[in-house]
N, C-alpha and C positions, 0 to 999 in steps of 0.2 A: 459707667463712671467708677474708677477704682479709688480706693482709699489710699492716701499718702501716709503710710505708717509712721514715717519719721516726724510727721507734724502732730501726732497724737500726743496729748498730755501724758497718757498712760505709758507711753514708750520712751519718754525723755529721760535723760540721766539726772538723778538727784544730786545736786551739788553738795548738799549736807552729808551725804553718806559715801562720797567717793573713796574714803580711806577706811571703810568699815572693816575691811579684811585685816587691818592692822590694829584694830581695837581689842581691848579686853572684853571679856563676856559681859561684865556690867555695862560697859560703854556701848556695846551692840545692843543690849536690851533698852538702854536709855534712848538710843537713837530711834528704835522701833517704837517705843512708847510715845515719844514726842510726835512722831509722824502719825501714829494712830489717834492721837489727841486732836487731830485736825479734822478727822472724819465727820464728827457730829456736827460741827459748824458748817461743813460743806453740805450736809443733808439739810440743815436748817434753811439754807438759801433756796432749796428746792421745795419747801413746804407748800407754796401756792399751787404748784403743779401737782403735788401729792394730794392736796385737798380735791382738786378737780378729778383726779383719778378715782378716789374713794367715792365721790358722788356718782361717777359713771358706774362703777362696779355695783353699788348698791341698787342703782336704778335697773340694771340688768338682772340682779338677783331677784328683784320684786317681780320680774317677768318670767321667773323660772330659769334664768341663765346661769352660766358658770364663769369661774375665774380660771384662766389657763395661763400658766407660766411656761415659757420656752426659751432655752438657752443652750450654750455649748460650754464645755469644760467647767470651770468653777461656777459660772453663771447658771448653768443648767442644774448643777448639783444644789445650789442654793434654792432655786425654784422648787425642785422636788422636795427638799427638806421642809420648806415653808408649807407646801401643800399637804404633806404627810402629818405635820404637827397640828394642822387644823382639825384633823379627825378626832383625836382624844381631847383636845383643848376645848373645842366648841361643839362637839357631838354632831358634826356634820357627816354626811356620807362621802365617800372618796370621790364621787363625781362632781361635787360642788367646787372644790378647788383642786386642779390637776396640774402636775408638772411633767414636762418632757425635755429630755436632753439628747443633743446630737450623739448618735452612736448607740442609743438605747440604753437599757439598764446596765449593760456591761460597762458602759462608760462611767458609771457611778464609781467604780473601783479601779478600772484601768482605762487610760487614754486610748481613744479610738482615732487613729491618725487620719486626718483629711476630712472627716465627716462635717466639721463646721464650715467647710468651703462648698458643701453640696447643698445648694438651695432647693433641689427637688425634694430632698428628704424632709426639709421643713414644711414644704407644700403638702407633702403626703400625709403628714401628721394632722394637719388641719382638715384635710379631706377625710381621712380615715375616722376621725372622731367626730365628724359632722358638725364642726363648729359653725355657728350661724349668728343671726341678728341679735339674739338675746345674750351673747357671750362677750366677755372681755378677754383679749389676749395680750399679755404683757410679755414683750420681748426683752431679754436681758443680755446685754453684751457690753463688756467694759470699754472696748474700742468702738462699738457700734458698727463693726465691719463684717461680722460673721454672716455669710451668705445664708446659712442654715436658718438663722433668725430673721434676716431681712426678708427672705422670700416667704417664710411663714407668716409674717405680718402682712405681706403683700396679698397672699391668698386669703387671709382672715378679713382683710379690708374688702376684698372682692365679694366675700360672702356676707358683707354688712355687719361684721363683728366690730365692736369697739377696739381700737388698737393703741397700745401704750409702749413706749420705749424706756427702759432704764439703762442709762449709759454713763460713762465716766469720762467722756470726751465731748468737746464742743463741736457742733455742726457736723454730726456724724451721718452716715449713710442710713442707719437704722432710724434715727430721729426724723429724718426727712420722710419716712414711710408711715409715721405714727400719727394718730389724732392728737395725742398729748405726749410730750417728751419730758421725762424727768432726767435732767442732766445734773449729776452730782460730780463735780470736778475735784477730784482728790489729788491731782498732781502726780509727779513722778514718784515711783515706788522706792522704798529703801533698797531693794535689789531691783535694778532697772528692768521694767517690763513684767515683773512678777505681780500680776493683778489679782492673785489670790489674797493679796495683803490688804492695802487700803481700799482699793476698788471693791474687792469682795466684801469687806467689812461694811462699806456704804451700801452695797447691794442688799446685804442682810438686813440692815436697819430699814431700808426703804420697804422691802418685802414685809417685814414685821409690821410696819405701819399700815400698809395697804390692807393686809388680811385682818389684823386686829381692829383697826378702825371700822372696817366694813362689818366685821362680825358684831362689834358693839352696837352699830347703827341698825343691824338686823335683829336685835333683841337677844343676843347670845350671852349677855353679861347683865348682872343686876348689881347696881353699885359698881364695885371693881372685882366682884366675884364671878368666877366662870361657872355659872349655874347650869349651863347646858352640857357640862362634861358628862361622859358616860363612864361609870365606875367599873372598869373592866380589869383592874388589877389591884393588888393590895394598897399601893401607894395612892392610886386614884380613889379607891374606896375610903381610905382614911381622909383624903382631901374632901370627898363628898360629904362625909360625916361632919367635918369641921364647918363647911359652908352651910349645910342644913342647920346646925346648931346656932351658927352666927345669925342666920335670918329669922329662924323661928323661935329661939331661945330655949328650945327643948334640949334634952340630954342625948347622949350618944346611943343609949338603948333605944329611944324613940327614933333616932336617926336611922338605925339599922333596920328597925321595923318598917319605917316608911319607904326606905330605899329598896327593901325587899318587895313591898307592895308595888312600887313603881318600876321594878325590874332594873334598878340601877340608874334610873333617869332622875338626876338631882332636882331639876327644875320641877318636875311633876311631883316628886316626893315633897318638896317644900309647899307646893300649892295644896296638895291634899291634906297636909298637916294643919295648915293655917285655916283652910276653908271647911274641912270636915267632908269634903266631897270624896266619892269613890274615884277610882282611877279614870273611868270613862267620863264622868262629869268634869273632873279636873282637867282632863285633856280638851274637852269641848270649851271650857272656860279660857284656856290658853290659846286655842285656835281662833276664838272670837276676838282675842287681843293680838292677833298676828305673832303669837309666841313670846310676847313681851311679859316677863314675869311681873315687873313693877306695875304695869298697867292692870294686869289680872288681879293683883293684890289690892290695888286701889279700888277696883270695881267691887271686890268683896266687901271692903271696908264701908264703901258707900252704901251698899246694899244692907249691911248690918245697921247702919245709922238710921236707915229709913224703916226698920222693923219696929 
């Protein structure tokens, strides 16, 4: 079954911007801004499906699984971006959240023509990375018609992985292959067919929600603080000190001392400071609470109340 491209919302002509080439610079920007303002509302309508996907991702994480993004063009680049940002933000290994794009890493900078139409390449990625029953594969495609993504999801489903579609068109071919479909209908673009604009913005918002909500539910955040970050550069080291001080009430000198003892692990440094445990004991306490700092701190407080 082939996709009728002219029927896709993302390919239609935007009546409100038909004369944008005659506009002043300010008028062009105002038109873009008005259209962009509609994206968050479109995402809001898809929240029930996003909830379902977050629950699926977390259930697979608990079994040792992974979150896999796969897409072509802008969609693929956004998936790789979200996966890469999870590493410093939440202190996870690169294997936990992965992103793949049609055409490989070269396509991150330069379009690789025709690769999004090659379904066998999508299947190959799923096979080569041994995607299986504990994994969640999120296929991203504005039109929902990229064969690279469609066949990747088909292969993932054959291997009993959970499959998700993130699309910007109704009743797409990709959505038909997914266990759960997140349809964010952003409508015609300011420049017709340029899905790097509203559709891409919507995809970025959805991926932010999927990864961030999943990481919160897996204990990577305490309050609204990213306590699992690894202080690997000056900016992150300064952030780690601020987070340590906010939770413990200690000063920056103590923050530096405990971060050194914890080898840059912010969550561990906090628990060591509050509990008085050495690194090994603090890590054991965290492991006993499945990595949730809040639960570990509560356990310490209860223990001290009983003394």
